[in-house]
MARLUM-252129 format. One record per atom (N, C-alpha, C): x, y, z. Coordinates in steps of 0.1 Angstrom, whole numbers, padded with zeros to 4 digits, always signed. Example, Ala and Ser with C-alpha at 12.3 -4.5 7.8 and 13.67 -1.06 7.14 Angstrom:
residues 2
+0132-0057+0078
+0123-0045+0078
+0132-0033+0078
+0128-0022+0071
+0137-0011+0071
+0129+0000+0079
This chain:
residues 361
+0480-0723+0221
+0490-0728+0232
+0502-0719+0227
+0508-0714+0238
+0520-0707+0235
+0530-0715+0233
+0542-0711+0226
+0554-0717+0223
+0559-0721+0237
+0559-0736+0240
+0561-0739+0253
+0574-0738+0261
+0575-0733+0274
+0587-0728+0279
+0594-0743+0282
+0586-0755+0281
+0592-0766+0283
+0604-0771+0273
+0603-0765+0261
+0616-0767+0252
+0623-0764+0258
+0626-0754+0266
+0642-0749+0270
+0645-0760+0279
+0635-0766+0287
+0640-0775+0294
+0644-0789+0288
+0638-0792+0278
+0642-0804+0269
+0651-0805+0260
+0657-0791+0256
+0665-0788+0247
+0679-0794+0245
+0683-0794+0260
+0696-0801+0262
+0694-0817+0260
+0683-0824+0262
+0684-0837+0260
+0680-0839+0246
+0671-0829+0239
+0671-0833+0225
+0684-0829+0217
+0691-0824+0220
+0707-0821+0216
+0714-0832+0216
+0713-0841+0227
+0724-0851+0229
+0717-0862+0219
+0704-0863+0219
+0696-0872+0212
+0699-0872+0199
+0701-0858+0194
+0702-0855+0179
+0715-0861+0174
+0725-0855+0184
+0740-0859+0182
+0742-0874+0185
+0735-0878+0191
+0737-0898+0192
+0730-0901+0177
+0719-0895+0172
+0713-0902+0159
+0722-0897+0146
+0729-0886+0149
+0740-0883+0136
+0751-0890+0138
+0757-0894+0152
+0768-0902+0151
+0769-0914+0147
+0754-0921+0149
+0753-0935+0148
+0752-0941+0134
+0745-0933+0124
+0740-0935+0112
+0751-0931+0099
+0751-0940+0089
+0758-0934+0078
+0753-0922+0073
+0760-0913+0066
+0755-0902+0063
+0743-0900+0053
+0745-0910+0044
+0735-0911+0033
+0723-0918+0038
+0722-0927+0047
+0709-0932+0051
+0705-0924+0060
+0714-0917+0070
+0709-0909+0079
+0697-0896+0071
+0705-0890+0062
+0697-0878+0053
+0686-0884+0050
+0686-0897+0043
+0672-0900+0034
+0662-0906+0047
+0665-0910+0056
+0654-0915+0069
+0651-0902+0076
+0659-0894+0077
+0656-0881+0083
+0644-0874+0077
+0649-0871+0061
+0638-0864+0054
+0623-0869+0055
+0624-0884+0053
+0612-0888+0050
+0604-0893+0060
+0610-0890+0074
+0602-0892+0087
+0593-0881+0090
+0584-0885+0099
+0569-0875+0101
+0579-0862+0108
+0586-0867+0117
+0593-0854+0124
+0601-0844+0114
+0607-0850+0104
+0616-0843+0094
+0606-0836+0086
+0595-0840+0080
+0586-0831+0074
+0581-0818+0083
+0577-0824+0097
+0573-0812+0106
+0587-0801+0107
+0595-0806+0109
+0610-0798+0110
+0610-0787+0096
+0608-0794+0086
+0608-0785+0073
+0599-0773+0074
+0591-0774+0083
+0579-0762+0084
+0584-0751+0095
+0596-0753+0102
+0599-0744+0112
+0614-0741+0111
+0617-0731+0117
+0632-0725+0119
+0638-0730+0133
+0631-0738+0139
+0634-0742+0152
+0635-0759+0154
+0645-0766+0144
+0643-0780+0141
+0645-0788+0157
+0651-0782+0168
+0652-0790+0180
+0641-0789+0187
+0633-0780+0184
+0617-0778+0191
+0611-0792+0190
+0610-0797+0176
+0603-0809+0172
+0609-0822+0181
+0620-0822+0183
+0626-0835+0193
+0622-0832+0205
+0622-0818+0211
+0617-0817+0226
+0604-0818+0225
+0596-0815+0216
+0580-0816+0213
+0578-0832+0219
+0586-0840+0210
+0583-0855+0209
+0585-0860+0223
+0595-0856+0231
+0599-0860+0244
+0592-0856+0251
+0583-0843+0251
+0574-0838+0260
+0561-0846+0260
+0558-0851+0247
+0542-0857+0246
+0544-0873+0247
+0555-0878+0246
+0559-0893+0243
+0565-0898+0254
+0573-0893+0264
+0584-0899+0275
+0577-0891+0290
+0582-0900+0298
+0580-0895+0310
+0586-0880+0313
+0594-0876+0305
+0600-0864+0309
+0591-0851+0306
+0585-0853+0301
+0571-0844+0298
+0560-0842+0311
+0560-0852+0316
+0551-0854+0328
+0557-0849+0341
+0573-0852+0342
+0579-0847+0352
+0582-0833+0350
+0583-0827+0336
+0584-0810+0334
+0571-0807+0339
+0560-0812+0337
+0549-0809+0340
+0543-0806+0355
+0547-0817+0364
+0544-0817+0380
+0556-0806+0381
+0565-0803+0377
+0575-0789+0381
+0568-0780+0380
+0560-0778+0365
+0549-0765+0365
+0541-0763+0375
+0533-0773+0376
+0523-0773+0387
+0527-0770+0399
+0540-0773+0405
+0545-0768+0417
+0549-0754+0418
+0555-0750+0406
+0557-0736+0405
+0546-0726+0406
+0534-0732+0398
+0521-0722+0397
+0515-0722+0409
+0516-0733+0419
+0506-0731+0428
+0515-0723+0439
+0527-0722+0438
+0535-0711+0447
+0533-0697+0444
+0532-0696+0429
+0530-0682+0425
+0517-0676+0425
+0506-0688+0421
+0495-0683+0420
+0484-0691+0433
+0486-0689+0443
+0480-0699+0454
+0464-0696+0451
+0461-0687+0446
+0444-0685+0443
+0440-0688+0430
+0449-0691+0420
+0449-0690+0404
+0453-0678+0400
+0456-0678+0387
+0461-0669+0378
+0454-0659+0374
+0437-0660+0377
+0427-0653+0372
+0417-0653+0383
+0408-0646+0383
+0397-0644+0394
+0382-0648+0385
+0377-0658+0387
+0365-0664+0379
+0352-0664+0389
+0340-0662+0380
+0328-0666+0383
+0320-0676+0377
+0313-0684+0386
+0305-0694+0377
+0296-0685+0369
+0291-0695+0359
+0279-0694+0350
+0269-0703+0352
+0258-0700+0354
+0244-0708+0359
+0237-0705+0349
+0231-0718+0343
+0221-0717+0332
+0212-0724+0335
+0199-0722+0343
+0188-0731+0345
+0194-0744+0354
+0204-0741+0363
+0206-0751+0371
+0220-0761+0368
+0224-0754+0356
+0238-0761+0352
+0249-0750+0355
+0256-0754+0364
+0268-0744+0369
+0280-0747+0361
+0286-0739+0353
+0303-0740+0348
+0308-0732+0355
+0318-0739+0359
+0330-0732+0369
+0342-0732+0363
+0349-0720+0356
+0363-0720+0351
+0372-0721+0363
+0382-0729+0362
+0393-0731+0372
+0405-0729+0365
+0412-0717+0372
+0424-0714+0367
+0436-0723+0372
+0444-0729+0362
+0454-0736+0363
+0465-0735+0358
+0478-0736+0365
+0491-0734+0356
+0493-0717+0355
+0496-0711+0348
+0499-0697+0345
+0489-0691+0338
+0481-0700+0325
+0471-0693+0318
+0460-0704+0314
+0459-0714+0321
+0451-0727+0317
+0438-0725+0322
+0428-0729+0318
+0415-0732+0323
+0412-0747+0321
+0407-0751+0334
+0399-0764+0333
+0385-0759+0338
+0373-0767+0334
+0360-0764+0336
+0354-0776+0344
+0347-0769+0354
+0338-0778+0363
+0326-0779+0358
+0317-0787+0353
+0303-0787+0349
+0292-0794+0359
+0286-0788+0368
+0273-0795+0376
+0262-0792+0373
+0254-0804+0373
+0240-0803+0372
+0235-0803+0390
+0230-0788+0395
+0230-0787+0406
+0217-0796+0413
+0208-0801+0402
+0199-0807+0409
+0201-0820+0415
+0212-0829+0409
+0214-0840+0412
+0231-0837+0419
+0239-0828+0416
+0250-0824+0422
+0260-0834+0414
+0256-0838+0401
+0266-0846+0391
+0274-0838+0385
+0290-0841+0386
+0298-0830+0378
+0305-0838+0370
+0311-0832+0357
+0319-0834+0349
+0332-0826+0349
+0341-0827+0346
+0354-0818+0344
+0358-0819+0332
+0366-0808+0325
+0370-0807+0312
+0386-0804+0315
+0393-0811+0310
+0408-0809+0308
+0414-0804+0323
+0412-0816+0333
+0418-0812+0344
+0432-0813+0346
+0440-0804+0342
+0457-0803+0342
+0461-0805+0354
+0455-0798+0366
+0462-0799+0379
+0450-0804+0389
+0450-0816+0396
+0437-0823+0400
+0435-0817+0413
+0445-0808+0418
+0443-0803+0432
+0431-0792+0433
+0432-0782+0425
+0423-0773+0426
+0409-0777+0420
+0409-0786+0410
+0397-0793+0404
+0391-0799+0417
+0396-0809+0424
+0394-0814+0436
+0389-0805+0445
+0395-0795+0448
+0390-0784+0459
+0377-0780+0456
+0374-0776+0441
+0363-0770+0436
+0352-0780+0438
+0354-0792+0433
+0344-0805+0437
+0339-0805+0451
+0348-0803+0461
+0346-0807+0471
+0337-0795+0479
+0342-0782+0473
+0333-0766+0478
+0320-0770+0472
+0318-0774+0464
+0304-0777+0459
+0297-0787+0461
+0302-0797+0467
+0294-0809+0473
+0293-0818+0460
+0300-0816+0450
+0295-0822+0438
+0303-0837+0437
+0297-0849+0431
+0305-0862+0426
+0310-0859+0412
+0320-0865+0412
+0325-0864+0395
+0323-0877+0390
+0316-0873+0380
+0313-0887+0371
+0323-0889+0359
+0330-0880+0356
+0339-0879+0343
+0345-0868+0338
+0358-0874+0333
+0365-0863+0327
+0365-0862+0311
+0363-0851+0306
+0363-0849+0292
+0374-0844+0290
+0385-0850+0282
+0399-0846+0278
+0400-0843+0264
+0404-0829+0260
+0404-0823+0246
+0416-0829+0239
+0426-0832+0247
+0441-0836+0240
+0451-0839+0248
+0461-0847+0244
+0473-0853+0253
+0482-0843+0259
+0480-0829+0254
+0492-0824+0262
+0489-0824+0279
+0501-0824+0284
+0500-0824+0299
+0492-0813+0304
+0492-0804+0299
+0487-0791+0303
+0471-0791+0303
+0469-0800+0296
+0451-0806+0297
+0450-0817+0301
+0460-0826+0306
+0456-0840+0307
+0462-0844+0319
+0473-0836+0326
+0478-0841+0337
+0472-0845+0349
+0461-0843+0351
+0453-0846+0366
+0444-0858+0361
+0441-0862+0349
+0437-0874+0344
+0435-0883+0356
+0446-0893+0355
+0449-0902+0362
+0448-0901+0380
+0450-0888+0385
+0448-0886+0400
+0433-0887+0403
+0426-0881+0394
+0410-0878+0397
+0405-0891+0394
+0407-0901+0386
+0404-0913+0384
+0408-0922+0395
+0419-0921+0401
+0421-0927+0415
+0414-0923+0426
+0409-0911+0427
+0403-0903+0437
+0389-0905+0435
+0384-0907+0424
+0370-0909+0423
+0367-0923+0414
+0365-0933+0422
+0367-0948+0419
+0357-0949+0403
+0345-0942+0403
+0336-0944+0393
+0338-0935+0380
+0348-0927+0383
+0352-0916+0370
+0355-0921+0361
+0351-0920+0348
+0358-0923+0335
+0363-0911+0328
+0372-0918+0318
+0379-0904+0312
+0378-0907+0295
+0371-0898+0292
+0370-0900+0278
+0379-0889+0270
+0378-0894+0256
+0389-0887+0249
+0391-0893+0235
+0399-0890+0227
+0403-0897+0214
+0415-0907+0214
+0414-0918+0212
+0425-0928+0214
+0439-0924+0205
+0435-0917+0196
+0446-0915+0186
+0457-0903+0192
+0451-0900+0203
+0460-0889+0211
+0467-0898+0223
+0467-0909+0226
+0473-0913+0240
+0471-0907+0252
+0457-0903+0254
+0453-0896+0265
+0457-0904+0278
+0463-0897+0289
+0465-0902+0301
+0450-0912+0307
+0451-0922+0312
+0440-0926+0319
+0428-0930+0311
+0430-0927+0298
+0414-0931+0289
+0408-0944+0290
+0397-0944+0295
+0388-0955+0296
+0377-0958+0285
+0371-0944+0279
+0361-0945+0270
+0365-0939+0257
+0369-0942+0248
+0375-0935+0235
+0361-0932+0227
+0364-0919+0222
+0352-0913+0216
+0357-0912+0199
+0347-0913+0193
+0350-0907+0176
+0339-0894+0177
+0342-0890+0161
+0334-0878+0158
+0317-0880+0159
+0314-0870+0166
+0300-0869+0167
+0292-0879+0179
+0301-0884+0187
+0294-0894+0198
+0289-0884+0206
+0279-0889+0211
+0271-0881+0225
+0274-0890+0235
+0274-0883+0247
+0278-0885+0261
+0270-0882+0272
+0259-0888+0278
+0249-0886+0286
+0252-0888+0299
+0250-0877+0307
+0251-0879+0323
+0239-0874+0330
+0230-0885+0336
+0218-0882+0341
+0207-0874+0328
+0201-0868+0332
+0189-0865+0322
+0192-0851+0316
+0201-0844+0322
+0205-0830+0316
+0216-0827+0310
+0226-0835+0312
+0239-0830+0307
+0242-0840+0296
+0243-0834+0283
+0246-0843+0271
+0255-0835+0262
+0268-0843+0262
+0277-0834+0253
+0278-0842+0240
+0284-0835+0230
+0285-0841+0218
+0298-0839+0215
+0307-0850+0212
+0322-0846+0210
+0327-0847+0193
+0336-0838+0188
+0335-0834+0177
+0354-0837+0176
+0354-0844+0164
+0369-0847+0161
+0375-0834+0156
+0385-0829+0161
+0391-0816+0155
+0406-0816+0154
+0410-0827+0146
+0426-0826+0146
+0433-0813+0141
+0446-0809+0142
+0453-0800+0138
+0463-0798+0146
+0457-0794+0158
+0468-0787+0172
+0475-0803+0175
+0466-0813+0178
+0473-0827+0179
+0463-0835+0170
+0468-0850+0165
+0462-0857+0160
+0446-0863+0160
+0446-0861+0176
+0435-0865+0182
+0426-0856+0188
+0430-0842+0184
+0420-0835+0194
+0408-0835+0194
+0397-0832+0203
+0386-0833+0204
+0377-0821+0210
+0367-0815+0206
+0360-0803+0215
+0347-0809+0218
+0341-0802+0230
+0327-0809+0233
+0317-0801+0235
+0305-0803+0228
+0295-0791+0231
+0285-0795+0241
+0281-0790+0250
+0272-0793+0260
+0257-0787+0254
+0248-0796+0251
+0237-0792+0243
+0228-0784+0253
+0226-0769+0248
+0216-0761+0255
+0202-0767+0253
+0196-0773+0244
+0186-0776+0243
+0178-0786+0257
+0189-0791+0261
+0185-0801+0272
+0184-0793+0287
+0186-0780+0286
+0186-0771+0298
+0179-0759+0297
+0175-0756+0283
+0168-0746+0280
+0175-0732+0281
+0188-0735+0271
+0195-0724+0272
+0207-0727+0262
+0216-0715+0262
+0226-0716+0250
+0235-0728+0252
+0242-0735+0242
+0250-0744+0242
+0263-0737+0247
+0272-0747+0251
+0283-0746+0257
+0296-0751+0249
+0305-0745+0243
+0316-0753+0237
+0329-0750+0243
+0335-0765+0245
+0347-0764+0256
+0357-0768+0246
+0363-0758+0241
+0372-0757+0231
+0388-0764+0232
+0392-0764+0243
+0404-0769+0244
+0416-0761+0238
+0424-0763+0228
+0435-0756+0220
+0431-0756+0206
+0420-0756+0202
+0414-0754+0189
+0413-0739+0188
+0401-0736+0195
+0399-0719+0194
+0399-0715+0209
+0404-0702+0207
+0403-0691+0220
+0397-0681+0217
+0394-0668+0226
+0391-0659+0223
+0399-0652+0213
+0393-0650+0202
+0401-0640+0192
+0417-0651+0187
+0414-0663+0189
+0427-0670+0185
+0422-0686+0181
+0436-0693+0175
+0435-0706+0175
+0448-0713+0179
+0448-0725+0182
+0459-0733+0185
+0471-0736+0175
+0481-0736+0177
+0492-0741+0168
+0493-0754+0163
+0494-0753+0150
+0493-0763+0143
+0506-0776+0146
+0506-0780+0156
+0518-0790+0157
+0517-0801+0153
+0505-0808+0149
+0505-0823+0144
+0495-0822+0133
+0493-0810+0126
+0487-0809+0114
+0488-0798+0104
+0483-0799+0094
+0485-0791+0084
+0475-0780+0083
+0473-0767+0076
+0466-0758+0075
+0450-0763+0069
+0453-0771+0061
+0440-0778+0056
+0431-0785+0068
+0440-0793+0073
+0434-0801+0086
+0428-0792+0095
+0435-0779+0101
+0428-0773+0108
+0419-0763+0101
+0420-0759+0089
+0406-0752+0085
+0393-0761+0090
+0394-0772+0084
+0383-0782+0085
+0379-0782+0099
+0389-0781+0111
+0383-0784+0125
+0377-0769+0127
+0383-0758+0122
+0378-0746+0126
+0364-0741+0119
+0363-0750+0107
+0347-0747+0101
+0339-0756+0107
+0342-0766+0116
+0335-0770+0125
+0329-0763+0138
+0336-0754+0143
+0332-0747+0152
+0323-0735+0145
+0325-0729+0132
+0321-0719+0126
+0307-0723+0124
+0304-0738+0121
+0291-0742+0118
+0279-0741+0131
+0286-0739+0141
+0279-0739+0154
+0268-0726+0153
+0260-0728+0164
+0250-0715+0165
+0257-0705+0171
+0253-0694+0166
+0261-0682+0171
+0260-0680+0186
+0247-0683+0195
+0248-0681+0207
+0256-0690+0215
+0262-0699+0209
+0269-0707+0218
+0280-0703+0226
+0282-0706+0238
+0292-0700+0247
+0305-0706+0245
+0315-0699+0243
+0326-0705+0240
+0336-0706+0251
+0340-0714+0260
+0351-0718+0270
+0364-0726+0265
+0373-0716+0263
+0385-0720+0255
+0396-0729+0267
+0407-0734+0263
+0416-0738+0272
+0429-0732+0280
+0428-0716+0272
+0437-0707+0279
+0433-0692+0281
+0437-0684+0287
+0438-0671+0290
+0447-0665+0281
+0441-0662+0268
+0450-0657+0259
+0445-0645+0250
+0436-0641+0257
+0423-0632+0252
+0431-0616+0249
+0440-0609+0258
+0446-0598+0255
+0454-0598+0244
+0465-0609+0245
+0474-0613+0235
+0466-0613+0221
+0456-0623+0220
+0452-0625+0207
+0442-0614+0202
+0440-0604+0210
+0432-0595+0204
+0443-0584+0198
+0454-0582+0203
+0463-0572+0199
+0470-0575+0185
+0472-0594+0185
+0476-0596+0170
+0464-0594+0161
+0453-0595+0166
+0439-0592+0156
+0440-0579+0151
+0444-0568+0158
+0446-0554+0156
+0456-0552+0145
+0466-0564+0146
+0477-0561+0135
+0474-0565+0121
+0463-0575+0121
+0459-0578+0109
+0448-0574+0101
+0439-0567+0112
+0427-0561+0107
+0424-0549+0115
+0433-0539+0116
+0436-0528+0123
+0418-0520+0123
+0412-0521+0111
+0399-0513+0111
+0387-0522+0115
+0389-0530+0121
+0378-0539+0126
+0374-0532+0142
+0362-0530+0138
+0352-0517+0149
+0351-0527+0162
+0344-0540+0157
+0343-0550+0168
+0354-0554+0179
+0364-0558+0170
+0374-0564+0177
+0381-0551+0184
+0382-0540+0181
+0386-0528+0192
+0376-0528+0205
+0361-0528+0203
+0355-0528+0214
+0358-0539+0223
+0360-0551+0218
+0361-0564+0225
+0377-0563+0235
+0386-0557+0226
+0400-0553+0234
+0397-0543+0243
+0388-0532+0243
+0390-0523+0253
+0383-0530+0266
+0373-0541+0262
+0366-0548+0273
+0376-0557+0282
+0384-0566+0272
+0395-0572+0276
+0405-0566+0285
+0409-0557+0281
+0421-0549+0289
+0416-0542+0303
+0402-0540+0302
+0397-0538+0318
+0395-0549+0325
+0390-0563+0321
+0389-0571+0326
+0404-0578+0333
+0415-0580+0323
+0426-0582+0327
+0435-0574+0338
+0431-0561+0338
+0437-0550+0347
+0432-0556+0361
+0422-0564+0361
+0415-0566+0377
+0420-0581+0378
+0425-0587+0366
+0427-0603+0368
+0416-0609+0369
+0406-0603+0359
+0394-0613+0358
+0392-0621+0345
+0386-0632+0348
+0387-0642+0336
+0376-0637+0327
+0380-0640+0311
+0372-0631+0301
+0367-0643+0294
+0365-0655+0301
+0353-0665+0294
+0339-0661+0299
+0330-0668+0294
+0329-0669+0280
+0328-0659+0269
+0331-0659+0256
+0327-0653+0250
+0315-0660+0240
+0309-0656+0228
+0302-0661+0221
+0307-0666+0206
+0304-0675+0198
+0307-0679+0187
+0304-0667+0177
+0290-0661+0179
+0287-0649+0169
+0296-0638+0172
+0299-0634+0183
+0310-0625+0186
+0326-0629+0180
+0328-0643+0183
+0343-0648+0177
+0342-0644+0159
+0331-0650+0154
+0330-0647+0140
+0332-0632+0135
+0329-0623+0140
+0332-0610+0138
+0346-0606+0139
+0353-0610+0149
+0366-0606+0153
+0380-0616+0152
+0377-0629+0153
+0387-0638+0155
+0393-0639+0142
+0406-0637+0137
+0409-0639+0124
+0408-0654+0118
+0409-0664+0128
+0412-0677+0123
+0397-0681+0120
+0388-0676+0123
+0373-0680+0119
+0369-0673+0108
+0380-0664+0101
+0375-0656+0093
+0382-0658+0076
+0389-0668+0077
+0396-0669+0064
+0389-0665+0048
+0374-0665+0051
+0366-0662+0039
+0366-0648+0038
+0370-0641+0047
+0364-0626+0049
+0377-0619+0038
+0368-0611+0028
+0377-0603+0018
+0387-0593+0023
+0380-0588+0033
+0388-0576+0043
+0401-0583+0047
+0400-0594+0053
+0410-0601+0058
+0422-0605+0049
+0416-0611+0040
+0424-0617+0029
+0433-0603+0021
+0423-0593+0020
+0433-0581+0017
+0440-0574+0024
+0440-0576+0038
+0447-0571+0047
+0461-0580+0050
+0459-0593+0044
+0473-0601+0044
+0479-0600+0031
+0474-0593+0020
+0480-0592+0009
+0480-0603-0001
+0468-0612+0001
+0466-0624-0002
+0456-0624-0013
+0456-0630-0025
+0447-0632-0036
+0446-0645-0040
+0431-0649-0043
+0428-0664-0047
+0439-0666-0062
+0446-0678-0066
+0452-0680-0078
+0441-0685-0088
+0442-0684-0102
+0434-0688-0111
+0429-0704-0111
+0438-0709-0107
+0435-0726-0107
+0432-0729-0095
+0432-0723-0083
+0432-0724-0069
+0417-0726-0063
+0412-0737-0056
+0398-0739-0055
+0398-0731-0040
+0385-0727-0035
+0381-0717-0025
+0387-0726-0013
+0384-0737-0012
+0390-0744+0001
+0406-0743+0004
+0411-0745-0007
+0427-0744-0009
+0430-0730-0006
+0424-0721-0012
+0427-0707-0009
+0428-0704+0006
+0415-0705+0012
+0411-0702+0024
+0423-0711+0036
+0428-0721+0031
+0435-0728+0039
+0451-0720+0037
+0452-0717+0029
+0466-0707+0023
+0465-0694+0036
+0451-0688+0033
+0450-0676+0043
+0453-0680+0057
+0447-0692+0062
+0451-0696+0076
+0464-0698+0077
+0471-0707+0069
+0485-0708+0071
+0495-0694+0072
+0490-0686+0065
+0495-0671+0066
+0493-0666+0079
+0481-0666+0085
+0477-0662+0096
+0484-0669+0106
+0486-0680+0105
+0491-0686+0118
+0507-0684+0117
+0514-0685+0105
+0528-0680+0106
+0530-0668+0112
+0521-0657+0107
+0524-0645+0114
+0521-0646+0130
+0514-0654+0134
+0508-0655+0149
+0519-0661+0153
+0527-0670+0151
+0537-0675+0157
+0549-0668+0156
+0551-0659+0148
+0560-0647+0150
+0559-0639+0161
+0548-0639+0160
+0543-0625+0171
+0542-0630+0185
+0552-0626+0192
+0555-0631+0206
+0556-0648+0206
+0557-0653+0195
+0560-0667+0197
+0548-0676+0204
+0536-0669+0200
+0525-0679+0204
+0512-0682+0192
């Protein structure tokens, strides 16, 4: 997820709130409470403390939704046909349609063409999602929501109103709009006889982030992973509500899946991510080949989804914290008293730090 431009919109409000807080409480009590609070601990990891106040306003108040509606309106005007051109992928009668939303998001419509039963992943804007469903003549059964950020959940309630039988799945820890069916790690969700999803609890980006694996065994093809803001093509999400060890565990969940699994991420970040990967692993030949392909695709505004997890394991630095080549490129070495998992978490933290600096994404 890019450093959100909603921070600019909310910083004025954040400044006012911060000023009110500072004026209201005595200095000693103020300092102690602020230092020990969750937001205080998060701010200690960043040079932009007001960002965290703005982030809280975005995720916990109506101000975030108001801004999201404004962004939807602007994106519809700027990209009347979507930010990218996409094509459906059909696997033995299961159709996966990337729906471009906002300036770089993707929602996904998954249809069992035999029954015209549909599931939608992360419908940030209900309008293009509904248009896709109507064009396909599909009946929406459920929304699978990866996390609470409005650019992934903003259309949940509208679709639930439009399709009365629609269920909304996600993790209750994330306060997902319109949630009807809370999920836990490794829960399975069946729609008809061919659409079976397994949910994985993958915190780090948010406290309740989940990813969804469409089981390929049910359709006689590769599985499909809808990764939200956990993993992108050659990238991973920012650690807004987690630390490196938490994020590493979530990324290891992805790394444990089969190499032929198709990756359907929540954003079109491929070009920028591969350019960053070139800075930290300039000698990676597979990454360079993928970059050239992505540049051709984006030159025509074509979608770069899906990649495969087998590919990602070769060039995505955030899935390669175990790689000695990457560790050397970052100038890191395992300390004598440091266990392997802690060391890999430190590698991931350094990668994410560099990526946060790189174009603030």
